[in-house]
C-alpha positions as CSV (number, residue, x, y, z in Angstrom):
1,M,0.0,0.2,-0.1
2,F,1.2,3.4,-1.0
3,N,0.8,5.9,2.1
4,L,0.8,9.9,2.1
5,Y,2.8,11.3,4.8
6,E,3.0,14.9,6.0
7,I,6.6,15.5,7.2
8,Y,9.0,17.9,8.4
9,T,12.3,18.5,6.5
10,C,15.6,19.7,7.7
11,H,17.3,22.7,5.9
12,P,19.6,21.2,3.3
13,E,22.4,23.5,4.2
14,T,22.4,24.4,8.1
15,G,20.5,21.2,9.1
16,E,17.8,23.2,11.0
17,R,15.0,20.9,12.0
18,G,11.3,21.7,11.2
19,W,12.4,23.8,8.3
20,D,9.6,23.0,5.7
21,I,6.8,20.7,5.3
22,E,6.4,18.3,2.8
23,F,3.9,15.4,1.6
24,V,5.6,12.3,0.6
25,I,4.4,9.1,-0.6
26,A,6.0,6.0,1.3
27,L,5.4,2.4,1.9
28,D,5.7,2.5,5.8
29,L,7.2,4.5,8.3
30,D,10.6,3.2,8.1
31,D,10.5,4.1,4.2
32,V,9.4,7.6,4.9
33,A,12.5,8.2,7.1
34,T,14.7,7.4,3.8
35,Y,13.3,10.7,2.2
36,P,16.0,13.4,1.6
37,F,16.5,15.8,4.5
38,F,13.8,14.0,6.4
39,D,13.1,15.2,10.0
40,C,10.0,13.9,11.4
41,V,6.5,12.6,10.6
42,I,3.7,15.3,11.4
43,M,0.8,12.6,10.4
44,K,-0.2,9.9,8.1
45,E,-2.8,11.8,5.7
46,G,-4.2,8.7,4.1
47,S,-3.4,5.7,1.9
48,Y,-3.7,4.8,-1.9
49,S,-4.9,1.2,-2.4
50,D,-3.5,1.1,-6.0
51,K,-0.2,2.1,-7.4
52,F,-1.7,4.1,-10.5
53,S,-3.5,6.4,-8.3
54,A,-0.5,7.1,-6.2
55,A,1.6,7.9,-9.2
56,M,-1.1,10.2,-10.5
57,S,-1.6,12.1,-7.1
58,G,1.8,14.3,-8.0
59,F,3.3,14.0,-4.7
60,P,7.0,12.8,-4.4
61,M,7.8,9.3,-3.7
62,T,10.5,7.7,-1.8
63,D,13.1,5.6,-3.6
64,A,11.4,2.4,-2.5
65,A,7.8,3.5,-3.4
66,M,9.2,4.6,-6.9
67,E,10.8,1.3,-7.5
68,Q,7.8,-0.5,-6.5
69,H,5.9,1.6,-9.0
70,Q,8.4,1.0,-11.8
71,T,8.2,-2.6,-11.4
72,I,4.6,-2.6,-11.9
73,K,5.1,-0.6,-15.0
74,I,7.3,-3.2,-16.7
75,N,4.9,-6.3,-15.7
76,K,1.9,-4.7,-17.1
77,R,-0.4,-7.6,-16.0
78,E,0.0,-6.2,-12.3
79,I,-0.8,-2.8,-12.8
80,F,-4.7,-3.0,-11.8
């Protein structure tokens, strides 16, 4: 399942915590922590049950979520 998280990020140069808020699609809490400049999760906003909806949302994805999405594109039988 693809989850939408609202997170704080750190400043890319100074490392200041809580610098910006972003919405990110990730597979789980451990995965969202791999997002660049991740600070902490504010809240889980919801979930996408299918990969197509997650991709079409326009939100950035973690590498693991993107990799899972790309795998589905290659094997078209599993898209829906």
